[in-house]
N, C-alpha and C positions, 0 to 999 in steps of 0.2 A: 371829255373829262367825266370819269365815273367816280362815285363816292358811296360810302356807306353811311346811312342815317340811322339813328336809334329812335325807337318808339317804345317806351316802357321797357328798356333794356333789350329789345329785340332788333336785330339787324335788318334793315331794308335797303336793298341795293337800289342805286339811283344813277342817273346819267343826265348831264347837262347837254341840251341841244342848242348849238350855236345858231342853227337855222331858225328855230322857233323862239329862241331866247327864253327857255323855261326848263325846269327840272321834270324828269319823268321817273316814275318809281315802278319797281317790279310788282306786278299784280299778285303773284304767288307769295312774295314776302309780306305784302300788305294784308292779304287774306290770313296768312299765318299769324301775324301780329294781332289782328283784330278778333280772330275766332279761337285761337289756341287749338286749331284742328290738328290732328295727327297726320292728315294727308291734305295739305292746302291745295295741291294741284287738283285732286279729285273734288274738293269743295268748290273750287272755281269752276270746274267743268259742270258740276250740277247746277250752280247758279246760272251759268250761261244757258243750259238746257231749259231750265224753268222759265227764264226770261224770254227765250226764243218761242216757247209755247204761248206766252202772253203777248207776243208780237214785237218784242224789243230785241234787237240784235246787239249784244254787248261788244262783240268782237270788232264792230265797225268803228268804235270809239277808241280802240287800242292801237298802239304802234308797236313795232318790233325794233329792238336795239340789242347789240351785243353787250353783255355784262360779264364781269369776271366771276368765275366760280372755282371751287376747289374740286378736282375730280377724285375718283376713287384711289388714285395713286398719290394724292396729296399735292398735285401740281396745279398751279393757277392756269386756267384756260378761259377763253372767251366763248360764250354760248349765247344763242339768240333767245331773248325773253320778250314776252308781251309786257308792255308798260303803259301806264296812264299818267 
């Protein structure tokens, strides 16, 4: 089950994991909502690089799920995203 959550009127894609019995949220959407970055994917990449240098690997605490997105043709498609 996937769902859209709102944070200060910004959409954050989420998915419920029956296996873990908890919600997971798209990292890119959370970064976009919290930072107002023009390029949240690049922002997340730079955070990961900075933390990697300091000895923490953020990617190991992330999972991947397929979430719905609208492609360039306006169609809903499933795409793999990192979630926390």
